[in-house]
N, C-alpha and C positions, 0 to 999 in steps of 0.2 A: 135329687142328689147327683153331682157330676163325678166324672171318673177321677179327677185329681183328688177330690176329697176322699173318695173310696181308697185310693192308693195310700194316702197318709194314714188313715185308720188302720189299714192292713199292716203297715210297717210297725206301728205301735204294738199290735197284737203279736207280731213275730218277735219283737224285742222282749216282750214280757214272757212269752211262753216257749220260744225257741222253735226253729223250723220243723223239727221232727214231730213236735206235738201238734202243730198245725197240719202237717201231712197226715197224721193219723186221724185227726178229728174232722177235717174238711178237705179231702183230697181234691175235689173239683175246684173249690175256691183257691186252694193253694196253687194249682196250675195256672189259674188266670191272674194271679197277683202280678202287679208290675214288677219289673226287675229291680227297682231301687226305690226306697222310700226316703223320708226326710232324714232318717238316721243312717242312711247309706247301706242298709242290709240289702243284699242282692240274692234273690231266690232263683234257683235253677233246678232243672229236672234231668241233668246230664246222666245220672246213674239210675234213672227211672224211679226216682223218689225225690220229693221236694227237700232241698237243702240250701243252707247259706253257701254261696259260692266260695267263701273263704274256708269252708270246711270240706270242700271236695278235693281229694288228692290227685287231681289231674290238671293239665294245662288247659284252661278254658277261658274264653272271652265271652261276655254276655252284654248285649246292647238291649236295654229295656225300651219300652214303648216311648217314654219321654225322651230318652237319648236318641232314638231313631228320628223323632220329630225334630229335635234340636240340630241333628246332623243332616237334615234334609234328605233322609233316606227314602227313596221311592221304590227301589228294586234291589235285587241281590247284589248287583255290581256296586251300588252305593254303599251297602253294608260292608262288603269285603274290603273296600278302600280303608276302612277303619279297624281292620283285624290283621295285625302284622303277620301272623302265621299262615295266612291264606293268600293265594294268587288266583286270579280269574282270567281266563281267555274267552273271548267272545267274538263272533262274527256279526251278530245282530241280536236284538232282543228275542229271547226264547231259545237261543242256541249258544249256551255257555258251558264251559268246563271249569271245574273248581279243583284246586290243588292245595295240599297242606305240606309244609316243611320241605319243599323242593322235590316231593315225590311225583315227578313228571318226566316222561320220556319223549314227549312230542306227539301224543296221540292225536289223530285227526277226527275223532268222534264219528267215524264212518258207521253206517247202520249195521254192518256185519263185523265191526271191530270189537275191541275189548270193552268191557264195562268200565265206568268211571272208577277212579281210586278213592273217591269221596262219596259217602252216602248223604242224601238229603232227606230230611223228615219234615212233614207237616203235622204238627202235634205228634200223635202216636204212629202215623203211617209213613212208610218209606215211599218217596215219590221220585226216586232217581230213575231216569230213563237213559238209553244209550245216547240220545241227543244231548243229554246233560240235565241240569236242574230246571224245574219249572220256574218261569220268570214271574213270581207272585208279587203283585202290587202290595207294598208294605203300608197297610193302614189298619188301625185297631189291632195291632200286633202287640202281644205282651212282651216278647223279647225274641232276639235271635241269639242262639247259643252256638259257639264254634268250639268243638271238642278236638283238640290237636292230638295227633298220634293214633295208633291203631285202636279201634273201638270194637274189634271183632267179636269178643265174647258176649257183649250185650247187643250190639247192633248188626253183627253178621257181615255177610258178603257186601263188597263195595263200600265198606267203611274201613278199608285197609289202611288209609293214611289219616283218616279223620271223619268227623260227622258234623253236619250243620243241621240244627233244629230250628224250625220256625214255629213258634208257639203262639197261638192266637188267644185273644181274650175270650173267656168263657162266659156263659150266662150268669148273671148275678141276681140272686133272689131278694136282695135287700130293698130294691126300689126300681122305679121307672125313670130313665134318664137317657140322654144321648148327646150327640155332638155333630156339628156340621163344619166342614173346612173347605175353603176355596183358595185357589192360587192362580196367579197370572205371572208368567215368566217369559223371558226373551233370551235366546241363545245367540252368542256372538257369531257374526258372519251368516246368520240364519234367520229362522222364523220365530213367531210367537207361539207359546204353548200355555197350557193351563191344566188345573185339576179341580174336580168337584167330587167331594166324598163325604160320607157321613155314616153314623151308626145309631141305632136305637136299641136300648135294653128294656124289654117289657117284663115287669114283674107280674106273673100270672097268678101266683098264690105264694103262700109262705114257703112252698117247696118246689116251685117251678118258675122258670123264666125263659124268655126267648130273646136272643140277640140277633139282630139283622144288620148287615153291613153292605154298603154299595159304593162303587167308585167309577169315575170316568176320568181318563187322562189323555191329553194330546201333547205329544212331544214334537216340537218344531224341528224341521230338517236343517242340516248345515253342510251337506255334501252336494256339490254341483256336478251334474252330468253335462260336460261340455261337448261341443261339436267335434267330430272326428271322422276320418275315413280311412279305409285300408283296401288294398287291392290284392286279391288272392293270386299268387304267381302262376299257377298252372292254368287256370281258366281265364285270367285277366279280368275277372269280374270285380268291380269296385263296390264296396259297401259303405254306406254312411249311416249316421244315427240322428239325422236331422229331426225326425219326428219324436225323438226321445230326449232331446236337449231340454234341461229344466234346472232351475236353481233350487237349492234346498229340497232335493227330491226324496230324502230319506226320513220322512215324517212317520210317526207311529200313533195309533189310537188303541188304547187299552181300556176295557170296561169289564166289570164283573160284580159278583155279589157273594155273600156268605151268610148262611143261617145256622144257628146252633140252638138247640133246645136242651135245657138242663132240667132234670126231674129227680128229686129226692123221693125215692119210694118209701123210705123210712129213715131212721137215724143211721143205718149202716149201708144202705144201697143207693147208688146214684147211676142214672143212665144219661148219656149225652150223645144224641145223634147230631151230625153236622152235614151240611151240604155246601159246597163251594164250587164256583165256576168262573172262568175268565175267557175272554176273547181278545186276541191281540192281532191287529192288522198293521203290517209293516210295508212301507214302500221304499224302493231304491236300495242302494248299497251303503254300508257303514264304513267303507274303506276309502282312503285316499290312495290314488294310483301313483306308482313310481314307474314311469316309462318316458320315452321320447315324446309322447303325445301330450304330456301334462307338465306344466312348468310351475304350478302353484300348489300349495297344500289345500286340502279339503276339496279336491277336484278328482274326477274320474272320467273315463270315456267308455261307456257301455253301449253295446249295439243291440241289445235285446231287453225287453221288460224284466225287471227284477222286483219281486214282492214275496210276501208270505202272509198266511193267515193261520194262527195257532189257536185252537179251541180245546179246552179241557174242562172236565168237571170231576170232582172228587166227593164221594159219599162215604161217611165213616160212622161207626157206632162204638162207643166205649162204655163198658159197664164196670163200675167200681163198687166193691163191697167188702164185707168181712165174713169169714168162716171161723167162728170162735174169735180169737184175737189175732188171726192171720188176715192180711190184706190180699184181696184177689182183684186182678184187673184182666178183663177180656176185651179185646179190641179187634176190629176187622173193618175192611173197607174195599172200595173199588175206585180205580182211577181210569177214566177213559180220556184219551187225548188223540186229536187228529190235527195234522197240519198239511197245508198245501203251499208249495213253493214254486217259484219260477226264477231261473237264474241264467245269466249270460254265460255261454261257453265258447264264445267265438275265438278267444285266444288259443284254445286247444286246436281249433280248426285251422287258424292262420299259421301257427308255428309248425304243425305237422305237414301242412301244405308247402310252406316255404323250405323246410329242412328235408322232408322226405317225399314230397310230391304226392301226398295223399289225395289231393283234389282230383287226380286223374281217374279215380275209381268212383266218383260221385256224379251220376248222370241221371237223366229222366227217362221216361219210357220211349222217347224218340232217339235216345242215344246221345243227346246233347249234355254238355257239362252244366251242372247247376252250381249255385253259390254254396261253398262249404260251410257257410254260417251255421252254427250249431247252438241250441239252447236246451235247457233242461226244465221239464215240468215234473215235479215230485209230489207224492202223496204218501203220508205215513199215518198209520193208525196204531194206537197202543191200547191195550187192555190189561190192567194190573189188578189182581185179586190178592188180598193179604189178610192174614189172621195171626193173632198172637194171644197166648194165655200165660199169665205169670202169677205167681203167688209169693208172698213175702211174710216172713216171720216178724214178730214185734221188733221195731227198731230200737227200743230201749233195752233189749236183752243183750247179755254179754256175747252170745253166739247168735248170729243173724244169717238168714238164708234168703236168697231170692232165686227162684227157678222158674223156667218157662219153656213153652213150645212155640215154634214159629214156622209158618209156611207162606210162600208167595209164588205166584205164577204170572209171568208177563208175556203177552203175545204182541209181536210187532209185525204188522203187515207193511211191506215195503214196495213202493212203486216209484221207479225213476225212468222217465221217458227222455231219451236223448234224441232230439228232433232236428232233422235237416229237411226243410220244406222242399217238396217237389221231386224227391228222389224216386227212382224207378221202383216198380212193384218187386222186381227181382232182388233188390238190395234192402227192401223194407222188412223189418221184423214182422212175421205173420201175425195178423190180428190187430195191428196198429195202423194208424193213418200215414205216418211218415217217420217212424223211429228208425234211426240207424243202429241204435242200441237200446235194449230194454232190460231193466232189472225189475223182476216181479217175484218176491220171495216172502216167506213166512218164517219168522224167527220166534222160538219159544224158549224162555229162560225160567227154570224151576229151581226153587231153593227150599230146603227143609232143614230144620235144626232143633236141637234141644240144648238149653243153655242154663247156666247157673253161676251164682257168686256166693261165696261163704266168707263171712267176716267174724273174727274172734278178737275180743279185747283181751290181750295178754295181760296188760295192766290198765290202769285208768288213763294212761297217756299213750300206750303202744297198742296198735291194732294191726292185725295181719288179715289180708284178703286174698283169696284165690278164686280164679274164674276159669270156666271151661265152656266150650261150645263144640258140640259134635254136629257135623253138617253133612248133607248130601245135596249135590246139584246135578241137574240133568238138562242139558241145553241142546237145541236142534236148530237146523237151518235147511229149508227145502224150497225149491222153486227153480227159477230160470234167470240167467244173466247172459247177455252177449248179443251177437249180430245174427242176421239171417244167414242161412246156408249159402245164399247167392253172393254174400259179401265176404264171408270168412269160412274156410274149409275146416276150421278146428275149434273156434270159440263161438259159443252160442248154440243155434239150432243144430249145427253139425256135431256137437258134443252131447246131444240129448240121448238118454238111454231109456226113457219112459214117457208115457203120456202125461199131460199136464196134471200136476197135483195141486197147483195153486191157480185159482180162477183168474183169467186174464192173461195167462202166460201161454205160449205156443206149445210147450212141452217141458220136460223136467231134465235139467242137466246138473242138478245139485240136490242131494238128499243125504245128510250126515247128522250124526248125533255124537255127543260126548258126555260123560258123566264121571263123577268121582265122589268119594266119601273121605272124610278126614276130621281132624280136631285141632283146635287152637286153644291157647292157654293165656292166663294172666296171673301175675303175682305182685302184691303190693304190701309194703310196710309203711305205716303212717305213725309219726310220733308227735304228740302235742307238747311242745316246749312250754307253752303257756296257753291259756284259753284263746289267745288271739294270734298264736304263732305255731304253725305246724310245719314239719318237714316230711318228705315222702320219697320213697324209692320204688320204681315200678319196672317190671319187665312185662311186655305185652306183645301179642302177635295179631296181625291182621292178614286177611287173604282176599283174593279176587278170583272168581271162578274162571275156568278155562272156557274155550268156545271153538267155533268152526271157522276154518279158512275156506272161503268159497272157491278159490282157485283150485282146480283139479290137480291132484298129485301132491298137494300140500297137506300135511297131517294136521289134526286139531292142535290147538295150543293149550298148554297146561295152566293150572293156577300159578299165580305168583304170590309171594308172601313178604311181609314186612315185620321184622323184629325190632322192638323199641326198648332201649335201656335208658331210663330217665331218672334224674334226681331233681327235686325242686322243693321250694318252700312257699308258704303264703303267710304274710304277716300283716297285722293291723296294729299300729301304734298311735292311739288317739285318732287324729284326723288324717293320718298318713298311712297308706298301704303300699306294700312292695311285694309283688309276686314274681317268682323267678323259676325257670326250668332250664336244665341243660340235658342234652340227650345225644344218643348215638342210635341211628337206625340202619339196619342191614336189609337191603332189598334184594331178594333172590328170585331167579328165574323170571326176570323182567319181561312182561309182555310188550315187545317193541312192535309198533305198527308203522308202516310206511307204504308209499305207492310203488307198485310193481308194474309189470307189463299190462298194457291197456288201461293204465290208471287204476288198477284194482288194488285195494288195500291188502297187504300181507301182514300177518302177525306171527312172531316167533318168540319163544322163550330163549333169548340170546343175550342176556345181560346180567350183571351183578353190580350193585352200587352200595356205597356207604355214605351216610349223611351225618355230619357232626353239626350241632347247632345249639343256640341258646335263645331263649325268649324271656322278655321281661315286661312287666306292667307296673307302673308306679303312679300314685296319685295323692293329691292333697285336697281335702274338702273341709272348709271351715267358714261359717257364716255364709256370705254370698259368693265366696271365691272357690272355684274348682280348677285345679291344675292336673293334667294327666299327660304321661308320656309312655309310649310302649314301642317295642321293636322286636325284630327277630333277625338272627344271623344264621345262614345255612351254607355249610360247605358240603355240597352234594356232588359227588364224583362217581363215575363208574370205576370199578376195581379190576375189571377184565376187559380185554380188547373186544370191541363190537365188530363182528365179522359179517361179511355178505352172506356166507353160508353157515348156518348154525351148526355147532358141534359141541360135544360135551366138555371139551378141554378149553374152549374159547381161544384156540390157537388158529390164527388167521393163515398160517402156512399149511393147514390140513383141512380139506384136501388141497392138493397143489393148485395154485392159482387163486385161492380164496382171498378176497380183497378185505383189507382192514378199513372199516368205515370210520371208526373212532378208536383212539388208543386209550389204554387204561390211564386214568387220571383226568379224563375229559369231564368238564363240569356238565351236569344235567341241564337241559334247557328250561326256558319259560320262567323259572323262579330266580329272583335276584339273590345275591349273597346277603344283602341287607335291605330290609323294608322297615320303615318306622313312621310314627306320627306323634304329634303333640297337640294338645288342646288347652286353651285357657278360656274360662268363662267367669264373668262377674255379674252377679245379680244385685240390684239395689232398689230401695223403695223410691217411688215417685207418687207421693200422696197415698191414695188407696190402691195404687197399682204397683207392680213390680217390673222394673226394667232390666234388660240384660244387654251385654255386649260379649261377643264370642269370636274367637279366631282359632283356626286349626290349620296345621301344616302336615302334608303327607309326602313321603319320599319313597321312591322305588328305584333301586339300583339297576345297573346294566345287566342284561340277560342274553344268553344264547337263544337263537331262534330255532335251532335244530341240533340234535345230538350228533349227527353225522357231520364230519368236518367239511366235506365238499359242499354239501347243501347249505351248511351254516355260512360258508364263505359267499355263496351265491346270493342268498337272501339277506345276509347281513345281520348283525346283532342289534338288539333293541337298546337304544340309549336310555340312560337314567333320566328321570324327570321328577319334578316337584310341583305339587299343587298347593294353593292356599285358599281357604274358605273363610268367609266372614259373615256375621249376622248381627243385627240389632233388633230389639223388639220390646214390647210391653205386654203385660197380661194382668188380669184380675181373676176372680173366681168364675167369671162367665166368659169374658172376651180375651182374645189374644191376637196380636198383630206382629208380624215379622217382616223384615226386609233382609234378603240374603244375597250373597254373591259367591257362587261356587267356581273354583278354578279362576280366581280373580285375575291372575296374570296371564291367562289364556295359554296354558301349556299345551303342547301338541304331542303328548306322550303316546307311544305305540305299545299296544298290549298283545297284538297278534299280527302275523303276516302270512300270506298265502300266494300261491300261483295256481293256475287252472289245470296244470298237468305236471309232469316231472320237472323238477327244478332245472335239470340239465337240458330240457327242451324249451319250456315256456320262459325259463329264466335266461336262455340264450347266452350262456357265459362266454362263448367263443365269438359272439357277435357275427354269426354266420348270416343272419338275415339283414344285417345293416340297420336294424331298427332297435336293437337291444331287447331285453326282456321286459315283461310286464308283471309287476308285483303289486299286491294289495295290502296296504298297511292299515289295520283297524286301530283307530285312535280313540282316546278318551274324549268325552264331550267338551267342546270349547266352553268358554266362560258363559255361565248362566246367571242372570240377575232376576230375582223374583220377589213378589209381594204375596204374603200369606195372611189370610184372615180366618179366624176360627171362633166358634161359639159353642159353649156347653149349655145344655138345658135339661 
């Protein structure tokens, strides 16, 4: 039996019995169901129970396994392109930040900065880390669900603005089958890539099955590291990158596997242990450089090796069963992740030398000046432990309750070596070979909660729901950051107050904790005008925990919250559906992060914002024709002045001399006012085969690069861009062949921009160095043309 036939049978069962009946009878199979069947029924688990998407009174987009394949989705960035309410910023694979509905203040994802505003889940387990979402290869995925707006009562901390759920296909007891898929592709201006992937579902018995998935992917590079040289003004030393010049040097290799075992102990109890792991090796930089040294797009001048290796594995166990007629779900897991990075940091060295003469203080043991060239070698280790227990009353009762307990603990071990080769022992951080600066810290984030939702059918058409989450968080940061005492009399070793608490550090100059307890709420009214048309109104709140500022003298930053007021409807009229939501969101005590002295991230609760927006999704599906259009509009602005020095009144004249960095009414950065996409697909018979032709268009509007006016002017705004994707193919019950072209017209859209130090320094806005600033614009992948072949067996 192949997966496509299983999907068709599954949809027929849902159509006959209804999604709630399936959820009660076979919860494990319900979770593994494809997102859409032949009748268009889309099953989601957004509210931690299996439901028809059209019956869920929240703004949600779901991309099912078949749709993911049709859209050539290989990673999270590809999926986000097709979800209008979501924006993604990335610097390279494995290091991405996701935003919903314009809730973004310009976070730089620093290891000691705020947690993300969006929670990411792999099945039942949260996998959000401070570096962003895991870059999971998308194969044998049941669906990707994007839940817009605060999801705090069910999903808790870091689901303040929304949640993304990646739901995998579960073991199927009905038979043994599998699939294998191959792809060969070529990226414009770059190299050749390819994919080899497959899965096997083993039926072990009537009540047990094992599903095994594996993948390997090579993405060809398209950024050229071209020849360049620079002379450091103080020492007169000239540096070149001749040994690093390379075309298409940003290639990526990704490989991994997943295993899931499903066991029905009896008619009521099921256990599902899963194990998943992935390794991602990245070479080069994914940014095109804006500087006097570069004249073409997709080029950069880097003076030190750049690479990363991201390794992680996740193990989880889910137990589902019944106590009487109540459903119980117990789930827990661990996530271990480690990454190693090396990055060029020579711009920092050059501009500080040219503007402030810093090269004068960099010498060897003989007293001779050395090259200020600086590079970073980093190592991060994450360990997350998670557990959740929840119980639900019968879903066919007039009064329904879901309640649960949640706990998680994440440890992040941070090592950042800022290296200048050959410097004297006196200015080297003790215990390192040639570090001018060392960050060696341990961060621990803890989160505990009790939550519940209560629904009551006031009439057959009107339902009221209330939600509550009571939480406690406790976060800490301990360790060392800074220079040697021989280089700085106040930052680093000179500021230590205790022996080393973190192995590998010379001493301790940071040891702080912060904690808080609180509660958040949700209220919803849903009215069914007809069986296929509902309207709803929701008020919900999300929050993000506070944390530690590592710069001495700066207090911890407090939680920020997001209040959402939303009205929407979901309608299905024959082959046509139209879903709509309009909302207002009030963002309070915004955790604003930016670079301060010595390039250290500072975080302050120094902002208020209000976001007005609308989202829509409409589609038509009849016979072989599918048409779909969706979009979002966000008017996201701060409502109080953003001041250099935080104060309760947001008055930039208090204290005297306080600088206004952005005035009230400034649009929040990163997210466009409008993002939209449209898709047309036509399937038609070709003998015993089915052919298709498909076209999709995606548009992202202009965006600010930074909330602060001066920095936004230096870096510049991100221009609007449009991409167009096309595919043609044929398939039968066993084989499938596709030819596709993504970004057909080779758009060079920018999704992120950075500099290696303060914008006012490395951006060189006054032109003091005579060479201009150096900016790095991270762009979407150029045109990719590919051939895909797959076989079910």
